[in-house]
C-alpha positions in Angstrom: 0.0 0.0 0.0 1.3 3.4 -1.0 0.3 5.1 2.3 2.0 2.5 4.6 4.4 3.8 7.3 7.7 2.1 6.9 9.1 0.7 10.2 12.6 -0.4 11.4 12.7 -2.5 14.5 15.9 -2.3 16.6 15.9 -5.1 19.3 18.7 -7.5 20.2 16.5 -10.3 21.4 15.7 -12.4 18.3 12.4 -13.8 19.5 11.0 -10.4 20.6 12.2 -8.7 17.4 10.7 -11.5 15.2 7.4 -11.3 17.1 7.2 -7.5 16.7 8.0 -7.7 13.0 5.2 -10.2 12.5 2.6 -8.2 14.5 3.5 -4.8 13.0 3.6 -6.2 9.4 0.0 -7.4 10.0 -1.2 -3.9 10.5 -2.7 -2.5 7.3 -1.0 0.9 7.6 2.5 -0.3 8.5 5.3 -2.3 6.8 8.7 -3.6 8.0 11.7 -2.3 6.1 14.4 -3.6 8.3 15.6 -5.3 11.5 18.6 -4.4 13.7 20.2 -6.3 16.6 22.4 -3.5 17.9 22.8 0.3 17.9 25.3 0.6 15.1 23.3 -1.7 12.8 20.2 0.4 13.6 22.0 3.6 12.5 23.3 2.0 9.3 19.9 0.6 8.3 18.1 3.9 9.2 20.5 5.9 7.1 20.2 3.5 4.1 16.4 3.0 4.2 15.1 6.2 5.8 12.1 4.6 7.6 9.2 6.6 8.8 9.4 5.1 12.3 11.9 3.2 14.4 11.0 1.0 17.4 14.2 1.3 19.4 15.5 -0.8 22.4 17.8 1.1 24.8 20.0 -1.8 26.0 21.8 -3.3 22.9 25.4 -4.1 22.0 27.2 -1.8 19.5 26.4 1.4 21.3 23.4 2.3 23.5 20.0 3.2 22.2 20.5 6.8 23.4 23.6 7.1 21.1 21.7 5.5 18.2 18.7 7.8 18.6 20.9 10.9 18.7 23.0 9.8 15.7 19.9 9.0 13.6 18.2 12.2 14.5 21.3 14.2 13.5 21.4 12.5 10.1 17.6 12.2 9.5 15.6 14.3 11.9 12.3 13.5 10.1 12.4 9.9 11.3 10.1 9.2 14.3 11.6 7.1 17.0 9.7 5.3 19.8 11.8 3.8 22.7 10.6 0.3 23.6 12.3 -0.7 26.8 12.2 -2.4 30.2 13.6 0.7 31.9 11.1 2.7 34.0 13.3 5.3 35.6 12.9 9.0 35.2 16.5 9.1 34.1 15.9 6.8 31.2 12.8 8.7 30.1 14.6 12.0 30.3 17.7 10.8 28.4 15.6 9.2 25.7 13.7 12.4 24.9 16.8 14.5 25.3 18.4 12.3 22.6 15.5 12.9 20.3 13.0 10.2 21.0 9.3 10.9 20.0 7.7 8.3 22.3 8.4 5.9 25.2 6.8 2.5 25.8 7.5 -0.1 28.4 7.9 -3.6 27.1 5.1 -5.0 29.3 2.6 -2.8 27.6 0.0 -4.4 25.4 0.5 -4.4 21.7 -2.6 -2.2 21.4 -1.0 0.4 23.6 2.2 0.3 21.4 0.1 0.7 18.3 -1.7 3.6 19.9 1.6 5.3 20.6 2.8 4.6 17.1 -0.2 6.3 15.6 0.1 9.3 18.0 3.7 9.8 17.1 3.1 9.4 13.4 0.5 12.2 13.7 3.1 14.4 15.1 1.8 14.3 18.7 3.7 13.7 21.9 2.0 11.5 24.5 3.1 13.3 27.6 1.1 11.1 30.0 2.3 7.6 29.2 2.4 5.8 32.5 5.4 3.5 33.0 3.1 0.6 33.4 2.2 1.0 29.7 -1.2 2.5 30.2 -2.5 5.8 28.9 -4.2 8.7 30.7 -4.5 11.1 27.7 -2.2 13.1 25.5 -1.2 16.7 24.9 -0.3 18.1 21.5 3.0 19.9 21.8 3.8 20.5 18.2 6.8 22.7 17.5 6.2 26.4 17.8 2.8 26.0 19.5 1.9 29.0 21.7 0.5 26.4 24.2 4.1 25.9 25.5 4.5 29.5 26.5 1.0 29.6 27.9 1.7 26.6 30.1 5.0 28.1 31.4 3.2 31.3 32.2 0.6 29.6 34.4 3.4 28.4 36.8 4.5 30.3 39.8 8.2 31.0 40.3 8.5 28.3 42.9 6.8 25.7 40.6 9.2 26.7 37.8 12.2 26.1 40.1 10.8 22.7 41.2 10.1 21.7 37.6 13.6 22.7 36.5 15.2 20.6 39.3 13.0 17.6 38.6 13.8 17.5 34.9 17.5 17.7 35.9 17.0 14.4 37.7 16.8 15.5 41.4 14.7 13.6 43.9 12.1 15.3 46.2 14.7 15.3 49.0 17.4 16.9 46.8 15.0 19.5 45.5 13.9 20.3 49.0 17.5 20.7 50.2 18.2 23.0 47.2 15.2 25.2 47.8 15.3 24.8 51.6 11.8 23.2 51.7 10.5 19.9 53.1 10.0 16.9 50.8 6.3 17.1 51.7 6.2 20.7 50.4 8.0 19.7 47.2 5.5 16.9 46.7 2.7 19.4 46.9 4.4 21.6 44.3 4.8 18.6 42.0 1.1 17.7 42.4 0.2 21.3 41.6 2.5 21.2 38.5 0.9 18.0 37.2 -2.6 19.5 37.7 -1.8 22.7 35.9 0.0 20.9 33.1 -2.8 18.3 32.7 -0.6 15.2 33.3 -0.8 12.4 35.8 2.7 11.0 36.4 6.3 12.0 36.6 7.1 10.5 33.2 4.8 13.1 31.7 6.2 15.8 33.9 9.7 15.2 32.6 8.5 15.0 29.0 6.6 18.2 29.0 9.4 20.0 30.8 11.8 19.0 28.0 9.3 20.0 25.4 8.9 23.5 27.0 12.7 23.9 27.0 12.8 24.6 30.8 16.6 24.2 30.9 17.0 27.0 28.4 14.6 29.4 30.2 15.9 31.9 32.7 15.8 30.8 36.3 13.2 32.3 38.6 15.1 31.2 41.8 16.8 34.6 42.4 14.0 36.8 41.1 11.5 36.3 43.8 10.1 33.7 46.3 6.5 32.7 46.2 4.7 31.8 49.3 4.7 28.1 50.0 
């Protein structure tokens, strides 16, 4: 079919890779153009075939998935990449999106959830509320240049902006509290307020939307003023 999305699957476990290839190829709007068992091979095939979408494992020989994602995005930024991994930590989520990933799915998610993420990503949308258990609580369209990003940032207080910045840098509640001289309980309240204002339900989404808003490039509020806590 002329309108099929061409998919490359990068996964070092042969049985899982074969199973994914079979299931994806059975979808009417997707076709498989290649398989890779390590990061270097994924890069070479991606450059040679220019697929529309890559399903990328993070833990593979021949360079990490992070390195492969970054290298592919530098060479062909139009290729969409979904991380498919066992890793649930905020650090892995943050590093994946910082490298250029467009989606993030845990391997124990259902195939229907994976397909849902694939279709969201291919429509140019970012699923900012993908729970690490592989379930969905909604999505937020953060297409490039959207004024919604600026609007969301403007709704946050200075304290909330500081908390968001420290969270996306990978700090725990305790570390954020020590930095801002606040209790972990107060930091948790700020995080809950952030999630409510940004329309997300988990920390994975918080990290993702923070990266999309470019919070690390925005001026710090910490020394401008202190909001009441």
